[in-house]
All heavy atoms as an XYZ file, in Angstrom:
939
protein
N     -23.814     -5.501     40.690
C     -23.822     -4.220     41.284
C     -22.619     -4.037     42.278
O     -22.431     -4.893     43.056
C     -25.182     -3.989     41.977
C     -25.307     -2.619     42.477
S     -26.895     -2.193     43.333
C     -27.853     -3.676     43.179
N     -21.943     -2.960     42.100
C     -20.748     -2.740     42.887
C     -21.137     -2.121     44.273
O     -22.194     -1.480     44.396
C     -19.799     -1.784     42.248
C     -19.246     -2.271     40.972
C     -18.298     -1.345     40.283
O     -18.188     -0.219     40.757
O     -17.761     -1.722     39.252
N     -20.413     -2.420     45.239
C     -20.599     -1.795     46.578
C     -20.188     -0.404     46.553
O     -19.053     -0.083     46.257
C     -19.859     -2.665     47.626
C     -19.983     -2.109     49.015
O     -20.568     -0.989     49.237
N     -19.675     -2.906     49.989
N     -21.126      0.606     46.826
C     -20.722      2.003     46.719
C     -19.585      2.350     47.651
O     -18.887      3.352     47.402
C     -22.034      2.716     47.081
C     -22.947      1.734     47.601
C     -22.474      0.407     47.192
N     -19.421      1.642     48.722
C     -18.313      1.921     49.651
C     -16.932      1.717     49.034
O     -15.919      2.252     49.430
C     -18.419      1.148     50.917
C     -19.608      1.506     51.793
C     -19.712      0.731     52.951
C     -21.025      1.106     53.794
N     -21.187      0.261     54.949
N     -16.827      0.875     47.970
C     -15.606      0.539     47.401
C     -15.074      1.705     46.544
O     -13.922      1.708     46.204
C     -15.667     -0.700     46.502
C     -15.863     -1.913     47.334
O     -15.552     -2.000     48.454
N     -16.420     -2.938     46.740
N     -15.897      2.667     46.192
C     -15.373      3.713     45.324
C     -15.440      5.101     45.931
O     -15.281      6.126     45.279
C     -16.069      3.687     43.900
S     -17.869      3.785     43.955
N     -15.828      5.196     47.255
C     -15.835      6.477     47.856
C     -14.505      6.975     48.221
O     -13.577      6.092     48.635
C     -16.792      6.428     49.053
O     -16.234      5.586     50.081
N     -14.211      8.229     48.136
C     -12.934      8.837     48.513
C     -13.139      9.528     49.892
O     -14.171     10.124     50.149
C     -12.556      9.824     47.457
C     -12.320      9.353     46.118
C     -11.888     10.421     45.234
N     -12.233     10.049     43.889
C     -11.769     10.739     42.870
N     -11.092     11.790     42.980
N     -12.077     10.374     41.633
N     -12.148      9.446     50.619
C     -12.079     10.225     51.880
C     -10.833     11.068     51.881
O      -9.856     10.762     51.281
C     -12.052      9.282     53.090
O     -10.917      8.407     53.017
C     -13.374      8.486     53.170
N     -10.986     12.209     52.516
C      -9.863     13.124     52.560
C     -10.174     14.187     53.553
O     -11.288     14.213     54.175
N      -9.308     15.198     53.585
C      -9.606     16.355     54.498
C     -10.608     17.290     53.865
O     -10.813     17.343     52.666
C      -8.297     17.057     54.747
C      -7.758     17.854     53.556
C      -6.525     18.662     53.857
C      -6.121     19.506     52.743
N      -6.463     20.870     52.907
N     -11.313     18.005     54.796
C     -12.187     18.967     54.287
C     -11.455     20.105     53.594
O     -10.347     20.507     54.061
C     -13.001     19.628     55.487
C     -14.069     18.684     56.055
O     -14.481     17.774     55.328
O     -14.465     18.945     57.212
N     -12.023     20.583     52.493
C     -11.344     21.698     51.756
C     -12.204     23.002     51.825
O     -13.455     22.854     51.619
C     -11.217     21.224     50.290
C     -10.575     22.352     49.469
C     -10.362     19.927     50.217
N     -11.618     24.072     52.129
C     -12.441     25.286     52.237
C     -12.478     25.980     50.897
O     -11.709     25.713     49.960
C     -11.700     26.249     53.189
O     -10.516     26.742     52.688
N     -13.517     26.833     50.724
C     -13.611     27.602     49.539
C     -12.359     28.478     49.406
O     -11.914     28.775     48.253
C     -14.893     28.458     49.558
C     -16.235     27.750     49.445
C     -17.368     28.720     49.490
C     -16.299     27.000     48.142
N     -11.865     28.967     50.502
C     -10.654     29.845     50.502
C      -9.505     29.029     49.901
O      -8.773     29.661     49.022
C     -10.334     30.292     51.892
C      -9.119     31.208     51.981
C      -9.328     32.600     51.269
O     -10.450     33.132     51.212
N      -8.247     33.118     50.701
N      -9.358     27.820     50.284
C      -8.177     27.035     49.693
C      -8.409     26.839     48.216
O      -7.452     26.976     47.413
C      -8.090     25.696     50.444
C      -6.968     24.855     49.921
C      -6.766     23.496     50.599
O      -7.492     23.340     51.697
O      -6.034     22.644     50.104
N      -9.605     26.514     47.783
C      -9.841     26.349     46.363
C      -9.659     27.642     45.611
O      -8.952     27.629     44.566
C     -11.355     25.873     46.115
C     -11.714     24.543     46.577
C     -13.177     24.252     46.351
C     -10.970     23.415     45.778
N     -10.067     28.732     46.156
C      -9.838     30.099     45.488
C      -8.344     30.328     45.310
O      -7.951     30.757     44.252
C     -10.528     31.165     46.394
C     -10.338     32.494     45.833
C     -11.092     33.573     46.659
C     -10.070     34.117     47.689
N     -10.582     35.296     48.392
N      -7.620     30.113     46.371
C      -6.214     30.416     46.288
C      -5.515     29.412     45.295
O      -4.641     29.912     44.553
C      -5.478     30.266     47.679
C      -5.927     31.327     48.633
C      -5.524     31.081     50.097
O      -4.894     29.971     50.331
O      -5.913     31.859     50.955
N      -5.841     28.203     45.324
C      -5.275     27.221     44.425
C      -5.587     27.517     42.941
O      -4.725     27.374     42.067
C      -5.637     25.744     44.724
C      -5.242     25.312     46.096
C      -3.906     24.676     46.225
N      -3.651     23.594     45.338
C      -3.795     22.259     45.592
N      -4.178     21.947     46.916
N      -3.541     21.307     44.820
N      -6.817     27.946     42.723
C      -7.228     28.331     41.402
C      -6.583     29.557     40.890
O      -6.107     29.587     39.674
C      -8.751     28.456     41.259
C      -9.636     27.201     41.364
C     -11.073     27.640     41.601
C      -9.449     26.452     40.070
N      -6.427     30.519     41.724
C      -5.699     31.775     41.344
C      -4.277     31.505     41.020
O      -3.790     31.945     39.941
C      -5.806     32.823     42.525
N      -3.602     30.635     41.763
C      -2.253     30.294     41.462
C      -2.155     29.489     40.200
O      -1.257     29.777     39.318
C      -1.606     29.500     42.610
C      -0.223     28.976     42.370
C       0.356     28.083     43.493
O      -0.314     27.866     44.473
O       1.461     27.643     43.244
N      -3.097     28.524     39.979
C      -3.124     27.665     38.760
C      -3.247     28.621     37.564
O      -2.496     28.411     36.575
C      -4.331     26.770     38.871
C      -4.399     25.711     37.771
C      -3.741     24.601     37.840
C      -5.184     26.009     36.670
C      -3.863     23.579     36.927
C      -5.265     25.019     35.643
C      -4.643     23.777     35.808
N      -4.126     29.558     37.545
C      -4.348     30.521     36.425
C      -3.153     31.427     36.192
O      -2.779     31.641     35.130
C      -5.628     31.322     36.631
N      -2.552     31.938     37.333
C      -1.457     32.873     37.282
C      -0.285     32.231     36.592
O       0.341     32.760     35.659
C      -1.135     33.365     38.620
C      -0.002     34.360     38.572
C       0.420     34.798     40.031
O       0.282     34.079     40.923
N       0.995     36.001     40.091
N       0.157     31.060     37.039
C       1.406     30.465     36.495
C       1.183     30.076     35.078
O       2.150     29.961     34.321
C       1.832     29.237     37.362
C       2.208     29.640     38.806
C       0.914     28.109     37.364
N       0.020     29.846     34.621
C      -0.282     29.527     33.204
C      -0.591     30.729     32.352
O      -0.819     30.674     31.204
C      -1.346     28.515     33.096
C      -1.014     27.113     33.563
C      -2.197     26.271     33.847
N      -1.704     24.888     34.313
C      -1.216     24.650     35.521
N      -1.125     25.609     36.437
N      -0.825     23.474     35.843
N      -0.539     31.907     33.027
C      -0.842     33.189     32.378
C      -2.308     33.179     31.776
O      -2.497     33.692     30.660
C       0.202     33.567     31.320
C       1.512     33.781     31.935
C       2.529     34.292     30.842
N       3.851     34.596     31.428
C       4.832     33.805     31.597
N       4.722     32.504     31.246
N       5.988     34.219     32.131
N      -3.184     32.602     32.494
C      -4.585     32.570     32.071
C      -5.454     33.678     32.593
O      -6.570     33.843     32.122
C      -5.241     31.214     32.448
C      -4.785     30.017     31.711
C      -3.893     29.914     30.663
C      -5.184     28.661     31.966
N      -3.663     28.674     30.311
C      -4.454     27.815     31.102
C      -5.940     28.053     32.912
C      -4.580     26.449     31.033
C      -6.051     26.650     32.852
C      -5.396     25.829     32.012
N      -4.845     34.473     33.498
C      -5.678     35.535     34.043
C      -6.258     36.415     32.980
O      -7.374     36.962     33.158
C      -4.783     36.413     34.973
C      -4.591     35.739     36.346
O      -5.505     34.949     36.822
O      -3.561     35.932     37.011
N      -5.506     36.722     31.864
C      -6.009     37.579     30.832
C      -7.295     36.988     30.241
O      -8.021     37.823     29.622
C      -4.933     37.736     29.779
C      -4.561     36.382     29.094
C      -3.444     36.558     28.135
O      -3.296     37.577     27.471
N      -2.580     35.553     28.115
N      -7.597     35.719     30.297
C      -8.701     35.165     29.666
C      -9.820     34.932     30.748
O     -10.976     34.628     30.300
C      -8.377     33.762     29.138
C      -7.255     33.811     28.149
N      -7.355     34.450     26.942
C      -5.986     33.318     28.227
C      -6.173     34.334     26.245
N      -5.364     33.601     27.050
N      -9.557     35.132     32.005
C     -10.497     34.843     33.004
C     -11.340     36.087     33.369
O     -11.362     36.563     34.562
C      -9.805     34.266     34.362
C      -9.489     32.835     34.109
N      -9.057     32.088     35.197
C      -9.464     32.035     33.060
C      -8.757     30.817     34.778
N      -9.005     30.824     33.529
N     -11.997     36.618     32.425
C     -12.992     37.724     32.658
C     -14.218     37.068     33.235
O     -14.534     35.848     33.045
C     -13.279     38.419     31.328
O     -13.984     37.584     30.559
N     -15.070     37.840     33.942
C     -16.307     37.274     34.462
C     -17.129     36.624     33.339
O     -17.710     35.551     33.506
C     -16.990     38.507     35.052
C     -15.883     39.362     35.532
C     -14.881     39.185     34.448
N     -17.272     37.314     32.173
C     -18.046     36.733     31.136
C     -17.488     35.441     30.646
O     -18.264     34.441     30.462
C     -18.061     37.747     29.940
C     -18.717     37.239     28.688
C     -18.461     38.167     27.457
N     -18.979     37.589     26.277
C     -18.377     36.659     25.456
N     -17.207     36.292     25.819
N     -18.934     36.252     24.412
N     -16.169     35.332     30.457
C     -15.606     34.092     29.901
C     -15.784     32.924     30.931
O     -16.034     31.745     30.581
C     -14.166     34.223     29.607
C     -13.933     35.052     28.381
O     -14.782     35.357     27.597
N     -12.685     35.493     28.117
N     -15.584     33.286     32.177
C     -15.753     32.288     33.281
C     -17.207     31.781     33.400
O     -17.433     30.632     33.531
C     -15.305     32.740     34.574
C     -13.761     33.020     34.701
C     -13.383     33.758     35.927
C     -13.102     31.614     34.739
N     -18.155     32.698     33.189
C     -19.598     32.341     33.247
C     -19.907     31.455     32.052
O     -20.578     30.431     32.226
C     -20.457     33.606     33.225
C     -21.977     33.310     33.119
C     -22.417     32.483     34.311
C     -22.726     34.587     32.952
N     -19.431     31.705     30.873
C     -19.740     30.919     29.772
C     -19.069     29.528     29.896
O     -19.665     28.496     29.519
C     -19.217     31.608     28.471
C     -19.950     32.778     28.093
C     -19.338     33.447     26.850
C     -21.439     32.540     27.823
N     -17.890     29.433     30.476
C     -17.261     28.161     30.767
C     -18.081     27.418     31.790
O     -18.238     26.168     31.663
C     -15.806     28.373     31.224
N     -18.628     28.046     32.762
C     -19.444     27.447     33.806
C     -20.697     26.912     33.254
O     -21.079     25.724     33.551
C     -19.737     28.497     34.871
C     -20.713     28.082     35.948
C     -20.197     26.906     36.793
C     -21.055     29.248     36.887
N     -21.315     27.679     32.346
C     -22.510     27.130     31.667
C     -22.235     25.871     30.873
O     -23.057     24.911     30.913
C     -23.178     28.264     30.845
C     -24.240     27.664     29.861
C     -23.694     29.375     31.709
N     -21.098     25.867     30.179
C     -20.718     24.718     29.432
C     -20.531     23.472     30.340
O     -20.950     22.372     30.006
N     -19.955     23.712     31.469
C     -19.713     22.581     32.402
C     -21.039     22.097     32.980
O     -21.198     20.915     33.215
C     -18.732     23.002     33.550
C     -17.311     23.251     33.099
C     -16.667     22.042     32.380
O     -17.074     20.882     32.646
O     -15.662     22.286     31.600
N     -21.984     23.035     33.206
C     -23.305     22.634     33.707
C     -23.962     21.800     32.699
O     -24.649     20.738     32.932
C     -24.169     23.814     34.150
C     -25.596     23.398     34.327
C     -23.592     24.495     35.351
N     -23.776     22.136     31.442
C     -24.308     21.258     30.287
C     -23.695     19.875     30.293
O     -24.443     18.876     30.162
N     -22.485     19.781     30.579
C     -21.810     18.445     30.568
C     -22.328     17.647     31.811
O     -22.524     16.455     31.713
C     -20.218     18.572     30.710
C     -19.683     19.104     29.402
C     -18.106     19.187     29.453
O     -17.514     18.485     30.243
O     -17.628     20.064     28.719
N     -22.496     18.345     32.894
C     -23.045     17.718     34.104
C     -24.523     17.179     33.839
O     -24.807     16.102     34.157
C     -23.081     18.699     35.282
C     -23.716     18.201     36.606
C     -23.056     16.956     37.136
C     -23.663     19.391     37.563
N     -25.325     18.052     33.156
C     -26.653     17.634     32.826
C     -26.706     16.393     31.902
O     -27.645     15.553     32.015
C     -27.377     18.833     32.033
O     -27.457     19.933     32.904
N     -25.769     16.218     31.052
C     -25.701     15.139     30.115
C     -25.584     13.769     30.878
O     -26.154     12.788     30.435
C     -24.547     15.193     29.109
C     -24.712     16.267     28.042
C     -23.461     16.341     27.153
O     -22.426     15.753     27.458
O     -23.555     17.114     26.155
N     -24.961     13.802     31.985
C     -24.865     12.565     32.771
C     -26.156     12.049     33.286
O     -26.432     10.845     33.288
C     -23.885     12.777     34.014
C     -22.499     13.167     33.546
C     -23.877     11.587     34.954
C     -21.586     13.529     34.678
N     -27.092     12.928     33.599
C     -28.411     12.587     34.049
C     -29.491     12.555     32.978
O     -30.646     12.148     33.247
C     -28.854     13.593     35.181
C     -28.055     13.394     36.468
C     -26.944     14.246     36.647
C     -28.405     12.529     37.387
C     -26.208     14.141     37.905
C     -27.680     12.445     38.606
C     -26.630     13.190     38.836
N     -29.142     12.978     31.837
C     -30.145     13.274     30.820
C     -31.141     12.088     30.563
O     -32.377     12.377     30.504
C     -29.455     13.647     29.489
C     -30.428     14.131     28.385
C     -29.732     14.689     27.266
O     -28.535     14.554     27.073
N     -30.542     15.311     26.347
N     -30.671     10.947     30.394
C     -31.620      9.835     30.115
C     -31.748      8.754     31.213
O     -32.151      7.701     30.985
C     -31.124      9.141     28.841
C     -30.942     10.115     27.640
C     -29.823     10.440     27.075
C     -32.014     10.862     27.002
N     -30.002     11.466     26.131
C     -31.425     11.716     26.019
C     -33.381     10.933     27.199
C     -32.129     12.503     25.242
C     -34.123     11.800     26.377
C     -33.481     12.588     25.363
N     -31.403      9.161     32.371
C     -31.356      8.185     33.528
C     -32.723      8.175     34.245
O     -32.945      7.337     35.061
C     -30.257      8.436     34.471
C     -28.899      8.195     33.937
C     -27.877      8.111     35.045
C     -26.460      7.918     34.526
N     -26.273      6.585     33.967
N     -33.570      9.125     34.046
C     -34.833      9.276     34.868
C     -34.403      9.634     36.213
O     -33.359     10.239     36.482
N     -35.311      9.346     37.221
C     -35.016      9.618     38.561
C     -33.891      8.658     39.085
O     -33.840      7.589     38.643
C     -36.229      9.450     39.518
C     -37.240     10.582     39.351
C     -36.616     11.943     39.671
O     -35.808     12.057     40.672
O     -36.889     12.927     38.986
N     -33.024      9.235     39.871
C     -31.877      8.512     40.403
C     -31.970      8.478     41.903
O     -32.320      9.483     42.549
C     -30.573      9.171     39.926
C     -29.349      8.516     40.531
C     -30.495      9.249     38.479
N     -31.660      7.300     42.536
C     -31.755      7.203     44.009
C     -30.615      7.980     44.654
O     -29.472      8.078     44.085
C     -31.576      5.724     44.396
C     -32.785      4.885     44.013
C     -32.584      3.452     44.508
O     -32.375      3.246     45.728
O     -32.553      2.542     43.653
N     -30.934      8.527     45.883
C     -29.840      9.256     46.574
C     -28.737      8.170     46.889
O     -28.945      6.997     47.152
C     -30.448      9.714     47.914
C     -31.337     10.837     47.784
C     -31.831     11.352     49.135
C     -32.776     12.459     48.932
N     -33.237     13.024     50.243
N     -27.475      8.745     46.835
C     -26.361      7.905     47.078
C     -25.880      7.122     45.780
O     -24.912      6.485     45.784
N     -26.702      7.166     44.800
C     -26.368      6.449     43.481
C     -25.959      4.986     43.683
O     -24.930      4.511     43.156
C     -25.236      7.227     42.815
C     -25.425      8.751     42.720
C     -24.210      9.395     42.092
C     -26.673      9.146     41.932
N     -26.791      4.224     44.395
C     -26.467      2.811     44.727
C     -26.272      1.901     43.467
O     -25.518      0.929     43.536
C     -27.588      2.277     45.586
C     -28.718      3.205     45.209
C     -28.129      4.536     44.832
N     -26.893      2.297     42.344
C     -26.871      1.349     41.099
C     -25.773      1.910     40.176
O     -25.731      1.410     39.005
C     -28.187      1.338     40.555
C     -29.153      0.698     41.463
O     -28.953     -0.272     42.184
N     -30.381      1.240     41.539
N     -25.045      2.897     40.527
C     -23.979      3.467     39.603
C     -22.729      2.777     39.822
O     -22.324      2.411     40.977
C     -23.810      4.946     39.855
C     -24.954      5.830     39.320
C     -26.310      5.497     39.306
C     -24.898      7.113     38.891
N     -27.071      6.517     38.888
C     -26.197      7.562     38.533
C     -23.832      7.989     38.610
C     -26.475      8.757     38.014
C     -24.110      9.248     38.096
C     -25.396      9.639     37.801
N     -21.954      2.580     38.688
C     -20.661      2.044     38.827
C     -19.646      3.082     39.425
O     -19.915      4.315     39.402
C     -20.087      1.649     37.417
O     -19.908      2.800     36.651
N     -18.527      2.637     39.867
C     -17.439      3.562     40.350
C     -17.037      4.499     39.148
O     -16.780      5.693     39.445
C     -16.348      2.801     40.899
S     -16.650      1.950     42.446
N     -16.984      3.922     38.072
C     -16.609      4.758     36.876
C     -17.582      5.901     36.656
O     -17.209      7.069     36.377
C     -16.472      3.849     35.651
C     -16.018      4.643     34.405
C     -15.859      3.682     33.211
O     -14.793      3.019     33.118
O     -16.859      3.610     32.419
N     -18.911      5.571     36.696
C     -19.925      6.664     36.498
C     -19.897      7.649     37.593
O     -20.045      8.860     37.397
C     -21.280      5.991     36.470
C     -21.578      5.274     35.151
O     -20.852      5.513     34.176
O     -22.512      4.439     35.179
N     -19.679      7.191     38.910
C     -19.515      8.163     39.973
C     -18.302      9.019     39.836
O     -18.368     10.209     40.136
C     -19.498      7.363     41.323
C     -20.827      6.770     41.698
C     -20.723      6.062     43.065
C     -22.038      5.460     43.502
N     -21.916      4.756     44.768
N     -17.205      8.486     39.399
C     -16.052      9.266     39.148
C     -16.249     10.317     38.106
O     -15.872     11.477     38.285
C     -14.867      8.404     38.778
C     -13.538      9.107     38.655
C     -12.354      8.273     38.323
O     -12.464      7.109     38.302
O     -11.254      8.878     38.067
N     -16.934      9.985     37.038
C     -17.250     10.964     36.000
C     -18.165     12.108     36.563
O     -17.883     13.261     36.310
C     -17.972     10.274     34.870
C     -18.317     11.039     33.728
N     -19.362     10.840     32.826
C     -17.686     12.206     33.201
C     -19.460     11.813     31.951
N     -18.427     12.671     32.118
N     -19.128     11.663     37.369
C     -19.980     12.746     37.961
C     -19.161     13.638     38.926
O     -19.342     14.816     38.897
C     -21.083     11.969     38.830
C     -22.015     12.868     39.583
C     -22.733     13.898     38.648
C     -23.041     12.067     40.403
N     -18.234     13.073     39.706
C     -17.378     13.805     40.566
C     -16.591     14.847     39.770
O     -16.378     16.004     40.183
C     -16.373     12.932     41.373
C     -16.956     12.244     42.530
C     -15.941     11.375     43.256
O     -14.935     10.935     42.551
O     -16.082     11.179     44.382
N     -16.043     14.414     38.692
C     -15.240     15.350     37.751
C     -16.102     16.481     37.244
O     -15.621     17.619     37.260
C     -14.609     14.499     36.659
C     -13.547     13.589     37.129
C     -13.024     12.682     36.027
O     -13.573     12.670     34.955
O     -12.142     11.870     36.375
N     -17.295     16.166     36.825
C     -18.128     17.270     36.212
C     -18.631     18.200     37.372
O     -18.651     19.405     37.087
C     -19.282     16.643     35.470
C     -18.899     15.913     34.174
C     -17.957     16.674     33.236
O     -18.027     17.976     33.209
O     -17.174     16.020     32.513
N     -18.991     17.631     38.502
C     -19.347     18.518     39.584
C     -18.247     19.395     40.034
O     -18.351     20.560     40.328
C     -19.813     17.660     40.747
C     -21.262     17.029     40.705
C     -21.422     15.991     41.757
C     -22.286     18.110     40.765
N     -17.014     18.817     40.033
C     -15.831     19.575     40.390
C     -15.631     20.685     39.379
O     -15.204     21.865     39.773
C     -14.579     18.702     40.423
O     -14.742     17.767     41.496
N     -15.731     20.445     38.094
C     -15.565     21.509     37.123
C     -16.520     22.673     37.397
O     -16.073     23.819     37.295
C     -15.767     20.949     35.695
C     -14.702     20.141     35.188
O     -13.546     20.169     35.728
O     -14.913     19.281     34.222
N     -17.813     22.303     37.695
C     -18.740     23.371     37.976
C     -18.363     24.158     39.221
O     -18.390     25.404     39.181
C     -20.181     22.795     38.178
C     -21.202     23.789     38.654
C     -20.676     22.134     36.763
N     -17.983     23.471     40.193
C     -17.657     24.166     41.465
C     -16.324     25.039     41.200
O     -16.358     26.242     41.726
C     -17.294     23.103     42.592
C     -16.726     23.701     43.895
C     -17.735     24.599     44.616
C     -16.343     22.546     44.811
N     -15.339     24.535     40.598
C     -14.170     25.315     40.325
C     -14.387     26.615     39.531
O     -13.914     27.616     39.895
C     -13.077     24.388     39.727
C     -12.597     23.265     40.546
C     -11.655     22.384     39.826
C     -11.967     23.767     41.883
N     -15.204     26.452     38.489
C     -15.545     27.651     37.743
C     -16.361     28.635     38.588
O     -16.150     29.878     38.468
C     -16.263     27.346     36.406
C     -15.320     26.984     35.276
C     -15.265     25.734     34.690
C     -14.489     28.004     34.807
C     -14.419     25.482     33.621
C     -13.584     27.686     33.731
C     -13.616     26.451     33.237
O     -12.684     26.172     32.122
N     -17.212     28.180     39.386
C     -18.037     29.005     40.226
C     -17.146     29.744     41.210
O     -17.328     30.955     41.380
C     -19.125     28.219     40.908
C     -20.137     28.913     41.743
C     -20.870     29.918     40.901
C     -21.074     28.030     42.451
N     -16.298     28.998     41.863
C     -15.307     29.625     42.778
C     -14.457     30.679     42.138
O     -14.219     31.805     42.655
C     -14.519     28.515     43.508
C     -13.342     29.213     44.344
C     -15.409     27.709     44.445
N     -13.930     30.311     40.960
C     -13.072     31.294     40.230
C     -13.780     32.466     39.795
O     -13.308     33.613     39.906
C     -12.487     30.571     39.004
C     -11.531     31.410     38.248
C     -10.197     31.684     38.977
N      -9.317     32.318     38.079
C      -8.489     33.284     38.448
N      -8.420     33.572     39.735
N      -7.658     33.888     37.668
N     -15.065     32.352     39.361
C     -15.910     33.459     38.917
C     -16.130     34.429     40.082
O     -15.996     35.604     39.960
C     -17.232     32.996     38.347
C     -18.231     33.998     37.989
C     -17.723     35.039     36.898
C     -19.559     33.273     37.495
N     -16.473     33.845     41.248
C     -16.718     34.658     42.424
C     -15.392     35.442     42.781
O     -15.495     36.656     43.125
C     -17.180     33.842     43.556
N     -14.295     34.762     42.736
C     -13.058     35.433     43.093
C     -12.774     36.541     42.155
O     -12.410     37.649     42.598
C     -11.940     34.419     43.130
C     -10.616     35.002     43.534
O     -10.543     35.918     44.368
O      -9.505     34.482     43.046
N     -12.891     36.343     40.835
C     -12.603     37.333     39.884
C     -13.510     38.578     40.043
O     -13.186     39.707     39.723
C     -12.663     36.760     38.403
C     -12.692     37.802     37.360
C     -11.402     35.752     38.258
N     -14.705     38.290     40.461
C     -15.638     39.344     40.677
C     -15.536     39.985     42.044
O     -16.167     41.086     42.353
C     -17.106     38.844     40.576
S     -17.589     38.363     38.903
N     -14.581     39.522     42.865
C     -14.305     40.100     44.139
C     -15.357     39.829     45.235
O     -15.551     40.604     46.151
N     -16.000     38.683     45.117
C     -17.034     38.317     46.023
C     -16.658     37.182     46.902
O     -15.815     36.347     46.528
C     -18.291     37.885     45.195
C     -18.831     38.815     44.200
C     -19.955     38.185     43.402
C     -19.243     40.149     44.941
N     -17.165     37.145     48.084
C     -16.831     36.171     49.074
C     -18.002     35.025     48.941
O     -19.078     35.292     49.499
C     -16.763     36.666     50.496
C     -16.454     35.619     51.512
O     -16.719     34.407     51.330
O     -15.901     36.012     52.566
N     -17.805     34.018     48.199
C     -18.883     33.078     47.886
C     -19.376     32.395     49.223
O     -20.571     32.227     49.283
C     -18.318     32.097     46.901
C     -19.330     31.077     46.315
C     -20.521     31.765     45.672
C     -18.616     30.092     45.277
N     -18.524     32.067     50.057
C     -18.911     31.334     51.279
C     -19.887     32.186     52.106
O     -20.984     31.803     52.543
N     -19.500     33.510     52.324
C     -20.367     34.453     53.044
C     -21.668     34.633     52.334
O     -22.734     34.821     52.985
C     -19.614     35.690     53.354
C     -18.551     35.585     54.421
C     -19.168     35.125     55.793
O     -20.210     35.645     56.283
N     -18.508     34.116     56.386
N     -21.539     34.847     50.975
C     -22.806     35.029     50.190
C     -23.688     33.894     50.387
O     -24.903     34.134     50.469
C     -22.378     35.334     48.747
N     -23.190     32.686     50.294
C     -24.089     31.488     50.471
C     -24.748     31.407     51.839
O     -25.923     31.094     51.926
C     -23.217     30.211     50.203
N     -23.943     31.750     52.816
C     -24.542     31.759     54.220
C     -25.661     32.847     54.338
O     -26.713     32.614     54.956
C     -23.500     32.017     55.295
C     -22.515     30.844     55.498
C     -21.466     31.238     56.485
C     -23.292     29.596     55.993
N     -25.425     34.009     53.758
C     -26.438     35.069     53.809
C     -27.718     34.661     53.047
O     -28.784     34.940     53.474
C     -25.816     36.381     53.148
O     -24.765     36.842     53.936
N     -27.504     33.950     51.932
C     -28.585     33.459     51.094
C     -29.419     32.452     51.860
O     -30.673     32.547     51.860
C     -28.157     32.876     49.864
C     -29.244     32.470     48.847
C     -30.058     33.658     48.383
C     -31.040     33.188     47.390
N     -31.945     34.248     46.945
N     -28.743     31.549     52.648
C     -29.586     30.606     53.450
C     -30.418     31.330     54.528
O     -31.568     30.967     54.724
C     -28.549     29.598     54.185
C     -27.939     28.720     53.149
C     -29.273     28.797     55.251
C     -26.837     27.829     53.647
N     -29.891     32.350     55.134
C     -30.574     33.168     56.056
C     -31.750     33.920     55.443
O     -32.924     33.877     55.981
C     -29.634     34.184     56.814
C     -28.703     33.393     57.673
C     -30.413     35.179     57.686
C     -27.523     34.323     58.180
N     -31.533     34.511     54.287
C     -32.599     35.187     53.549
C     -33.711     34.167     53.236
O     -34.890     34.426     53.290
C     -32.118     35.822     52.235
C     -31.394     37.114     52.520
C     -30.948     37.749     51.152
C     -30.190     38.984     51.372
N     -29.671     39.549     50.101
N     -33.285     32.938     52.742
C     -34.271     31.934     52.363
C     -35.080     31.388     53.565
O     -36.299     31.137     53.404
C     -33.665     30.771     51.663
C     -33.266     31.100     50.225
O     -33.771     32.070     49.606
N     -32.414     30.289     49.609
N     -34.423     31.362     54.751
C     -35.149     30.960     55.855
C     -36.219     31.930     56.281
O     -37.279     31.522     56.795
C     -34.192     30.637     57.054
O     -33.671     31.878     57.548
N     -35.990     33.187     56.075
C     -36.985     34.195     56.392
C     -38.108     34.179     55.259
O     -39.290     34.408     55.511
C     -36.349     35.548     56.473
C     -35.446     35.665     57.621
C     -34.727     37.034     57.685
C     -33.830     37.055     58.817
N     -32.977     38.220     58.827
N     -37.664     33.944     54.032
C     -38.628     33.979     52.886
C     -39.500     32.806     52.920
O     -40.746     32.793     52.576
C     -37.811     34.046     51.577
C     -38.722     34.166     50.304
C     -37.825     34.324     49.075
C     -38.665     34.498     47.882
N     -37.785     34.631     46.701
N     -38.981     31.655     53.383
C     -39.708     30.392     53.390
C     -39.694     29.824     54.857
O     -38.990     28.868     55.118
C     -39.103     29.319     52.463
C     -38.932     29.803     51.051
C     -37.712     30.209     50.551
C     -40.081     29.909     50.261
C     -37.573     30.680     49.300
C     -39.947     30.442     48.970
C     -38.710     30.783     48.427
O     -38.580     31.287     47.159
N     -40.502     30.415     55.735
C     -40.476     29.954     57.146
C     -41.057     28.532     57.228
O     -41.807     28.113     56.311
C     -41.388     30.955     57.827
C     -42.237     31.550     56.797
C     -41.442     31.515     55.468
N     -40.805     27.902     58.371
C     -41.225     26.482     58.572
C     -42.704     26.482     58.562
O     -43.313     25.481     58.026
C     -40.593     25.881     59.813
C     -41.181     24.523     60.121
C     -39.123     25.920     59.753
N     -43.387     27.374     59.195
C     -44.834     27.316     59.237
C     -45.465     28.082     58.180
O     -45.550     29.093     57.844
C     -45.329     27.793     60.654
C     -44.968     26.824     61.727
O     -44.875     25.685     61.439
N     -44.669     27.367     62.884
């Protein structure tokens, strides 16, 4: 079993704004904007969620921190999670939504909907 600390990455915090800007530039220089309709981005997102699901499909319950996973398996998971995040950020941007603010608002709504007591 590998030490999970040997395969962890560290780096600077990345904002949703930075991701949004980098994705917009990435799509623009490749002339992909014409294909990035909300529908197309949603379908791509669903496909990526499917790929993410496949990683866990036959593993049963998995411990937090994935202590029994290899670095290669963790890297694969990081890539699929990143694909989901990137499509989600791009979809929100194309729809003209502020995903960060929407998420914070949703946390507040949920705290009222599901109070501690």
